[in-house]
C-alpha positions in Angstrom: 0.0 0.0 0.0 1.1 3.6 -0.6 1.9 5.5 2.5 0.1 8.8 2.7 2.2 11.9 3.4 0.8 13.8 6.4 0.3 17.5 6.5 3.5 18.2 8.4 5.6 15.2 7.3 5.3 15.7 3.6 7.6 18.7 3.3 11.2 19.6 3.2 13.7 16.8 2.9 11.4 13.8 3.0 12.8 10.3 2.9 10.7 7.2 2.6 10.3 4.9 5.6 12.1 1.6 5.7 10.0 -1.5 4.8 8.5 -3.3 7.7 10.1 -6.4 8.9 9.5 -8.8 11.9 13.0 -8.7 13.3 13.8 -8.2 17.0 14.9 -4.6 16.2 11.5 -4.0 14.5 9.7 -5.3 17.6 11.8 -3.0 19.8 10.9 0.0 17.6 7.3 -0.9 17.6 7.4 -1.0 21.4 9.0 2.4 21.4 6.6 3.9 18.9 3.7 2.7 21.1 5.1 4.3 24.3 2.2 6.4 25.7 4.5 9.0 27.1 6.3 9.5 23.8 3.0 9.5 22.0 1.7 12.2 24.4 4.9 14.3 24.0 4.7 14.1 20.2 1.1 15.2 20.2 1.3 18.0 22.8 4.9 19.3 23.3 7.1 18.4 20.4 6.0 21.1 17.9 6.1 24.1 20.3 9.4 23.0 21.9 10.9 22.6 18.4 9.7 26.1 17.5 11.2 27.6 20.6 14.5 25.8 20.0 14.6 27.1 16.4 13.9 30.7 17.4 16.4 30.6 20.3 19.6 31.3 18.1 18.0 34.3 16.5 16.7 35.6 19.8 20.2 35.2 21.3 21.8 37.1 18.4 19.2 39.9 18.9 20.1 40.1 22.6 23.8 40.4 21.8 23.3 43.2 19.3 21.0 45.0 21.8 23.7 44.8 24.4 26.4 46.0 22.0 24.3 48.9 20.5 23.2 50.2 23.9 26.9 50.1 25.1 25.9 47.7 27.9 28.6 45.3 26.7 30.1 46.8 23.6 32.6 44.0 23.0 30.3 41.1 23.8 30.9 39.8 20.2 34.5 40.7 20.2 36.3 43.4 18.2 34.6 42.4 14.9 30.9 42.0 15.6 30.1 41.9 11.8 32.3 38.9 11.2 31.1 37.2 14.4 27.5 37.7 13.3 27.7 36.2 9.8 29.9 33.3 11.1 27.3 32.6 13.8 24.4 32.6 11.4 26.3 30.3 9.0 27.2 27.9 11.8 23.6 27.9 12.9 22.3 27.2 9.4 24.5 24.2 8.8 23.7 22.7 12.2 19.9 23.1 11.6 20.3 21.6 8.1 22.1 18.6 9.4 19.5 18.2 12.1 16.9 18.1 9.3 18.7 15.3 7.6 18.8 13.3 10.9 15.0 13.2 11.2 14.4 10.2 8.9 17.2 8.0 10.3 16.0 8.7 13.8 12.4 7.8 12.8 13.6 4.6 11.0 15.8 3.5 13.9 13.3 4.2 16.7 10.0 3.6 14.8 8.7 6.8 16.4 6.7 8.3 13.5 5.7 11.6 15.2 9.2 13.0 14.9 8.6 13.4 11.1 6.0 16.0 11.9 8.7 18.6 12.8 10.7 18.1 9.6 9.0 21.0 7.8 9.8 23.7 10.4 13.4 22.5 10.9 14.0 22.5 7.1 12.5 26.0 6.8 14.6 27.2 9.7 17.7 26.0 8.0 16.9 28.0 4.9 16.0 31.0 7.1 19.4 31.0 8.9 21.2 30.4 5.6 19.5 33.3 4.0 20.2 35.5 7.0 23.8 34.4 6.8 24.0 35.7 3.2 22.2 38.9 4.1 24.5 39.6 7.0 27.5 39.2 4.6 25.9 41.3 1.9 24.7 44.1 4.2 27.2 44.3 6.9 30.4 43.2 5.1 29.7 44.4 1.5 27.4 47.4 2.2 24.6 46.0 0.1 26.7 46.0 -3.0 25.7 43.1 -5.3 28.8 43.8 -7.5 31.1 43.2 -4.5 29.2 40.1 -3.6 29.4 38.8 -7.1 33.2 39.5 -7.1 33.6 37.5 -3.9 31.6 34.6 -5.4 33.9 34.6 -8.5 37.2 35.0 -6.6 36.6 32.9 -3.4 35.8 29.2 -3.8 34.3 28.8 -0.3 31.9 31.7 -0.9 30.9 30.2 -4.3 30.1 26.9 -2.5 28.1 28.6 0.2 26.1 30.5 -2.4 25.5 27.4 -4.4 24.1 25.6 -1.3 21.8 28.6 -0.6 20.5 28.6 -4.2 19.8 24.9 -4.1 17.8 25.4 -0.9 15.5 28.0 -2.5 13.4 25.5 -4.6 13.2 23.2 -1.5 11.7 26.0 0.6 9.4 27.1 -2.2 8.1 23.6 -2.8 7.6 22.8 0.9 3.8 23.3 0.9 1.3 20.5 0.5 0.0 22.3 -2.6 3.3 22.1 -4.3 3.6 18.4 -3.5 0.3 17.9 -5.4 1.3 20.1 -8.3 4.7 18.3 -8.8 3.5 14.9 -8.0 5.0 12.8 -5.2 7.7 11.1 -7.3 9.0 14.3 -8.9 8.8 16.1 -5.6 10.9 13.5 -3.8 13.5 13.6 -6.5 13.7 17.4 -6.3 14.2 17.2 -2.5 17.1 15.0 -2.9 18.9 18.2 -3.6 19.0 18.6 0.2 22.0 16.2 0.4 23.8 18.2 -2.3 23.1 21.4 -0.4 24.3 19.9 2.9 27.5 18.7 1.3 28.2 22.1 -0.2 27.4 23.7 3.1 29.9 21.5 4.9 32.6 22.1 2.3 31.9 25.9 2.6 32.3 25.7 6.4 35.5 23.5 6.1 37.2 25.8 3.6 36.2 28.9 5.6 38.1 27.4 8.5 41.2 27.3 6.3 41.0 31.0 5.5 43.3 33.1 7.7 41.2 35.3 10.0 42.0 39.0 9.8 42.7 40.5 13.2 41.0 43.8 14.1 44.4 45.6 14.0 45.3 44.4 10.5 
């Protein structure tokens, strides 16, 4: 039988469930999936707690900028708050994206299906932080100059990789609605969302290559 895609599950970065078997591991996952406490948590608390966890990094950044701009703690982000900000947003984006990719393996290993219900919001949060990462670089580092941004993309491989990852995430975010799933058809939609793995790989390479770039000191 064809497994129906639920309202919240059938969105960003979907992976099909593993076929059912009658192994001891399967019996263990069935027992875990039927746990009444986990079932109650998935029904009542999982979505709001996930939303709070996804908003927390942005709220933390807003607090730091408030403390800096009000001179309460002007060096709370170091001597280069601009660089600290876009690095922080980039780190957050890649962590959230990798968390998105972990949803399906966790579901398949544990058999706890409700965890798939938070995949949409985690995937959209990954795109949100990646987009903010790019905006922070464009606005704070390059003074909203698209020409300077394009020059960096052409000259710096790690920026090119990061931009490619962000571009690949755009169609994933745009097609994250149930309406788009129906328009594209389940098969084509799933193939499109395999781009997530490419985007994640490019994001990791972007992060790794960025670590190899010498950091400019504030007195340079």
